[in-house]
N, C-alpha and C positions, 0 to 999 in steps of 0.2 A: 662374658664379653660377646659383643655382637658378631654374628657369623656373616652378615650381609656386608658386602664390599661397598665402599663409598660410591662407586660408579653404578651400583645396582639400585639406583633411585631415580625417580622423576620429581620434578618441581611443579607445584601448583601454588597459586596465590591470588590475592584480591587487591594488590597495590597498597596494602597496609601491612600485611604480613604474609607468610608463606609456609608451606609444609613440604617435607620430603617423604615420598611414599616408595617403599621398596618393591622389588619384583615379586615379593611374597605377599604383597597387599598390606604391609604394616606401615603405619605412620610412625616413623622413627625420629622425626624432628618437627617440632611445631612450637613457635613462640607466640605469645599473645598478651596484650592486644596488638603490639607492634612487632616488627621483625627484630628490633633490638631490645624487646622485653624479655623477662625470664622465660625459660622453656616450660611447657606443659607436658610435652612428650619429648624425651631426650635419650631414647634407647640407643641412638647412634653413638653416644658417648658412654653409656653404661646401661647394658641390657637389663640388669637386675634392679637398679635404683632410678633409672632415668624416666620411665613411663613410656607407654605406647598405646596404639589403637590398632589391634590386629583384626583383619577381616579376610578370611580365605576359606576354601572348601575343607570339610572335615576329612574327606578321603585323600589318599595319596594323589598327588597332582604334579603337573609341570605348569609353568607360567611363561607368559610373554607380555611385554609392555609396548605401548605405542601412544603417541599423542593423537587425539582426534585431529584430522588434517588442519593445519594452519591455525591452531588454537593452543591454549594452555590447559585443555581438558585431558587428563591422563587416564588411559584405559589399561587396566591390568586384566589379561585374559587367562583363565584357568582351564586346564584340560584334565579330565578324569576318565575312568573307564565307564562311568555312568552318564557323562554329559560334558557340556562346555558352558562355562559361565564367565561373567566379567564384572569387574567393579570399576565404575567411572568416578574418578575423584576430581573435584573442582571446587573453586571458591567463587561464588557470584560476585561480580564487580558492580553491576548496575544496582542502584539502591543501597550500596554499601554505606553511604553517608547517613542513612536512616537508622543504623544500629551497628552492632558488633560484627566481627567476621563470622562467616558460616562456612564450615567445612562439610561439603556434601559428599556422601559415599553412596552412590546409586548402584544397586546390585541387580543383575539381570541373569536369568538362566536362558542361554541361547539354544541349547539342544539337550534333549534328555531330561534328567533330573539332577539336582545338586543340593547338597546340604552345606550351608555356610556356617561357620562359627566366628563369633566376634568377641573381642575382649578389650574393654576400654579401661585403661589404668593410668589416669593422669597423675603426674607428680609435679605439683605446682612449685614455682620458684626454684627450679633446678633440684626438686626433691627436698627442699628445706622447709616447706610450708604444709602443714596438715590440712586435710579437707574433710568435709562431711558429705555423705551421699544420701540424697532423698529420692526415693523411688515412688512413682505414682502409677496409676493405671494407664497413663498416656506418655510415659517416658521417665526420665531421671534428671537430676540436677547435682552437679558436683559444686560444692560451695566452699569458698574461702572468704576471708575478710577483705581480700583485694580483687578477686575475680571469681565469676561463676561460669560454668560450662553447662549448657542445657542440651540434653539428648532428646531429639524429636524423632520418633519412628515414622517411617513411610509405610502407610498401609491404607487399605480401603475400609470403610465402616462395616461392610458385610463380611470382612475377613474373619475366619476363625483365628484365634490367637496364634498366628504363624510363628511369631518370635517367642521363644522360651527364654525368660530372663532369670538370671541368678546374680545375686549380690554377695560378694565375699571380700571382707576386709576393705571395704570402700571402693572396690572395683566392680564393674558391671560386665557380666558375660551373657551372651545370648546365642541362640542358634536360629537359623532361618532356612526353611526347606522350600525350594521353588521348583516348578516345572517349566518346560520350554515355553517361552513367551511371557513369563511372569517377571515383573519388575517391582522391587521394593527397595528399602535402604534405610539410611540413618543420616540425619543432619545434626551436626554438632555446632551449637551457636554460643558465642561468647557474650556474656552480659545481656542476655535476652530480656526484653521488656516484660514478658509474662511467663507463665508456667509452661511445662512441656505440652505439646499438642500433637495430635496425629496429622501428618501431612499426606494429602491425597497424591496418588500417582500422577495425576494430571499436573499438579503444582510442581512436583519435582522435575517432570519432563519439561515444563515451561522454563524452569530455572536453567536446565541444561541447554535448551535451545537459545535462551537469552545470552548465556555465557559464551556459547559458540559464536553467536552473532556478533557479540562485542568484539571478540578477537578477530573475526573475519573482517569486520568493518575497520578495525584499527590497522590490521596488516595491509589492507587494500591501499592505504596511503603510501606504502613503500614505493619508491621510484626505481628500485634495483631490478634490473632485468638481465643480469650477467649470468655467467656459467655455473655458479654455485648457489642457485637461488634457494634451494631447500635448506642448506646449512646456514646461509645468511639470514633467511627468515627465522629459523629456529634461534639463532643468536639474537636477533632483534627482539623476539618475544621474551627471551630470557632477560635481556636488559630491561625491558618494560616490567617484568615481574619483580626485578630487583629495585624498582623505583618506588619510593614512598610518596604516594600521590598528593597528600596534603601539603608537602613542602617542595616536591620536585627533587629531593635528595636521592642519590643512587648509592646503595650499599655495595661494598666490595664483594660480599657473598652473604647468603642467608644463614650461614653456620658459624660455629665457634669451635676452636680447639681441635679441629681435624688435623692430623700431624703431617708435617712435611717429610718426616721419616717415621715409619711405623715403629713404635717403641721409643721414639726420641722425645726431646723436650721443645721442639720448635712448633708449638701448638698455640696459635693466636686466635683472637676473636675478631672476625671480619665483618660483623653486622653493623658497620658504621659507614659514614660517607667520607671517603678520602678526597681531599681537594684534587689530588693528582688524577686518580682513577676517573672521577666524575668529570673532570675537565677533558680528559681524553674522550669520554663518551660524547661530548658535544660534536666532535668531528665525525664520529661514527654515525650519530643520529642524523646530522645534516647531510651526510653522503647518501643516506637512504630516504631523505625527504621528510624526516620526522622533526619538523621545525618547532612545533609546539613543545615537545619534550626537551629539546635543546634550550629553548627559551626559558622553560621552567627552571632548569638547573642554573641558567644564567642569572635568574632572579635570586635563587638560593645563594649562589656564590657572591652576588652583589651585597646581599644582606650580611654575609660573614665579613666581607671587606670593610663595610661601613661600621660594623660593631667594634672592631678592634683597633682601627687607626688611632695612633696616639697613645695606645695603652702600653702596658709593660710587655717586654719581649717582642717577638715579631708580630706583624699585623695579622697573620693567619696561623691557626693551628693546622697541623697536617690532616686532622680528621675531626669529625663531629658526629654526634648522634643525628638521626634522620631529621629531627625537628630543629637542628642547628645548635642545640645546647652542647656543652663541652665537658660534662661530667662522665669521664670514661675510666674511672679508677679501676685499676687492674687487681683482680683477686684470683685465688686458686680454690677450686672446688675439691677439697681434700677427700670428700666422701665418694667421689666418682672415680672409676678406674680408668676412664679414657678409652678412645677408640682402639681396640685390640691392645689394651694395656699401655697406651701412649699417654703418659702423665708427665707434667701436671696438666690438668684441665683448667685453662685460663678463660675467664670472662672479664670484660673490660679490656682496655688496651693502654699499657703504660707508655707506649711510644707517642701518644697523642700530642705531647708538647715538645717533642724533639725538634731540633733545628734542622730542617731539610730545605735548603735554598731552592731546589728545583721547582717547588710548588708554585713559586711566583711566576716562573716562566710558563708553566702549564696553565695557570689561571689567566695570565695576560694573553696567551695564545688563543685560548677558547673565547675570551671576550672579543678579540680581533676577528675570529671566525664568525661569531654572531653578528658583528658589525657588517662583515662582508655579505652576510645572508640577509641584510636589511633590518636586523634587530639591533637598532642603534643604542649605544650606551647612554643613559640619561645623564643630565648634568651632574647630579650628586654622585653617580657612579664614576664618572670621569674624574671628578675631584678626589674621591676616595682612592681610586686607583693611582692617580698622580702622586698622592701622599705615600702609597705603598712603594712606588718606584723611587721616590726620594729616599725612603728608608733603605731600600735595596742598594742605592748608590753608596750609602754609608756602611753597609754590613755584608756585602757579597764576598769580600776578601777575608774569609775566616773559615776555620775548620767547622765541619758539620757532621751530622749522622748519615746523610745520604739517602738515596731513594729506597734502599733495601732495609732501612730501619735497623741497622746493625747496632749491637749493644756492646761493642768492643772499643768505644772511644771515637772522638771526632777526628775527621781527616779532611784534607782539601780535595774533595771528590770532583773529578773532571766533569761528570754529568751535571752536578749542581752549578758549576761555573757556566757550562754551556746553556743551561736553562735560565740562568741569570742574564746572560747575553740576550736570550730570546725575549725575556720580559722587557728589557730596555729597548730592544729593537722594535717590538710590537707597539710600545708606547710612542716611540718616535714616529713610526709610520702612521699611527692613529692620529697623532697631533697634526701632522702635515696634511693628511688626507681630509681631515674634518675642519681644520683651522682652529682647533681648540688650543687654549693657552697651555704652555708647557715649558719648562727650563731645558730647551732642546740642546743647548750647548753642553750643559752638565751631563745630560743623559747620553749624548754622543760620546763624550770623553770617557765615561765609565764603560759604556758598551765596547768601545775600541780597546780599552785597557783589558777587559775580560778576554776579548778575542786574542789579543797578542799574548796574554798570559797562558791561555790554553794551548796555543800553538807552540809556545816555548817550553812549557812545563808539563802539559798534559800529553805531549807527544814524546814517546820513548824511541830514540833512534835505534837502539840495540834490538828492541822487539819489532821495530818497524810498524808501530801501532800506537793509537791513543790508549792510555791505560786508566785504571780505575781511579787512582788518585796520584798526587804529585810525588809521593814518596814510595812508590811501588812499581813493579813491572807486571803486576797482575792485570789481566784483561777483564772487562766487564761489559756484558751484553746490553746494559742500559744505553751504552754509547751508540747502539744501532740507530738511534733516533737523530744522530748528528746531521745526517744528510736530509732526513725528513723535515726537520725544522729549518733547514737552510743555512746552518752554520758552515757547512762545507758542501761542495758539489759532489754528486755521486761518481763523477769521473775523475776526481782529483786523485793523483797517485798516492797521496797519504791515506786517503780513504780506501782505495782499492787494496792497499797493503794491510790496512786494519781489518778489512773483511777477510783477507787470506789468513791473517793471524788468528782471528776468531774461529774460522772454519777448522783450523788445525788443532785448536785447544779447547774450544767450548762447544763445538757442534758434533753430534753423534747421530748419524742417520736421520737428519732433519730436526732432531731434538736439540735444544740449546740450554746449556747451564747459565745461570746468572753470572757466576764467577766461581772460582775454586776456593772454598772455605779453608782448605788446608794451607793454601798459599797466602790467603788474606784472612786471618782469624777475625771472626765477627762477634766474639764474646759468648758463643753458644757451643755446646757439645754436639757431636754427630754431624751427619751429612744431610743432603737433600737430593730430590730428583731434579730432572730438567724442568725448566720453568716455561709453561705453555705460552704465556704472553711473549716471551723472548723468541720462542720458536716461530710464532707468526710474525714478529718483528723482523726476524731473519728473512722470511719470505719477502716482506715488504722492501727490505734493504736490497736484496738480490734483484728484485724487479726494477727498482729505481736505478740500479747500477747496470741494467741491461742484460743481466744473466737470467734470461727469461725461462729457458729450458730447465735450468737448475732450480729456479724459483717455483716453477709449476710442479716439478717432481717433489720438492720439499713440502709444498702445500698439500698435494694429494696424499703424501705419507702422513702428514699431521691429521688429516681427516680420519685416517684409520684408527687413531687413538681416542676418538670421541666415544662416549658410551653408546648404548643401544638406542638412545633417544637424541643423539647429537649434542650432548652436554659435556662440558669439560670442567674438571677441578683445576686447582692451581698448578699442580705439577704432575709429572709422569715418572714413576719409579723405574728402576733398571729392568724390572719384570714386565713393564708396560702397564702396570696397575696405576689407576688414578689415585693421587694422594693430595693432601691439603684441602682447604675449604672448598665447598662445592655447592652449586656451580659458581665459578668465579667470573665476575663481570669483566675484569681486565682481559681475561682470555677471550671472551666472546666479542668484545669490542675490537681486540687485535685481529681476530678472525675476519671481522667485517672490513677492517682497514686493509688487510693483506689481500682479501678477495677483490676489493674495488681497485686497488693499485695494480694488481696483476691483470685484472680484466682490461683496464685501460691500456696497459703496456702491450698486451697481446693483441688488442684491437688495432693499435698503431702499427704493429708489425705486419698486419695483413697486406 
């Protein structure tokens, strides 16, 4: 089982797929050719059968990781008695459309002498597909009937054969001895057009410079100048890395089956685009000035709306593959042990066709935000969205699975009702502001029915709070968004009372639980950690309610739970360990939202 913790990794990517590299220099997770494709390296979920690409000094060492400033280039530094070396991992973005993904591992000796050992052990299709290994004088190729990976060595023509290569049972091992100032490395290319070739140092250096320049140019478009610029910038880069460039779809996380409780069964595949998460990202991206990225997702969402209007079931699935397809059949990898024994290891996601009514509110809200930013909805988009709202008028008042994708049966979730109100409210406003045709009387009637129902049945007088669903007294931190979306004012006594109730029951030292599974069974065994999205939503809600000192303290505490690179997984365990899929887009966009809301509130207080 893997010894490396979830948080002991950095993320690199090329806007098609991505890889996780540990502080020990091992690529523990890499899917190819897309982020939602089967894994090639999966040691994060099974160290023996998952596959890996190790590259580290032979001698005993310590290590540190950093990102090259304002970029997605990851640098792992190694310290031994004989010298200092580093491995720079990155995936070139420019020119990516001309071929497959390239994972570059640039090795440098900084001081003294250092001997590196590498071991490339791919396990295609989650270790289910055999491969053939062909070795040549200029590299190696791992071959399957579905995918090839080509190993290009970085060396100069006059080099003595610095790398000593050994092939064993289809894996490739090598050693590399360098002195101070020497730079060599390996490029791993998917579905290369030709055979392995020796890459000159100048070429690999140019790839490094071009990749850094790409990220610097992209990040320079950010308009954020607030108090937490470093963390906000890192979150923005992370969201960009989780975007599939050909479609504009944003995945929830690049990983699958990382547990919400070590040893538990809450192990889900997050390598897909959730309507909810990606819709939230529109607001985060617009706040930072990344209008193009927000518009790309708006186009992706519009395509999904137009595809399903008038079909069976609801107009939208809750999630899709990055290309917009909907084949997400869930299966279990019985041959994998799971992260620290956390089984089952699930790929695909059986929740894809659940009924979750809140997604219509998030979709409509993001479309309205794009309209306000000058990215107007085209006629066909308005027509399709109008049909969605007509469908919602007929279907909002029914039990559903809810935002947390519970598998314990449908309920009348308060959050789903609130977001159904948002959907109709944004449609009404959009029609009035643009003069577009709409059945306003019907939409208003249903919107107001939802409002009155939530106020009557979603409010629990004994608890003094809005509750998870109509038949419970359980609290739910998804409702922290009620004031954000304008359903209730932040100063309303009912809202203030709800915040107090949540603080007493769901909040622990700035960390926030989604809900109490023991009090509200969700159909799964075990418990979970605090949910980092909710922790940042708590900051946002406090800031909107005017509790600025409390909000700032909670925010600063949350920053201490980031990993060494400023990345967050889905949840935080009782020990402070990061658990769940990593890094999670939801958490990083919530960090951006909390930072911008808190910045604005603190500025007004001056």
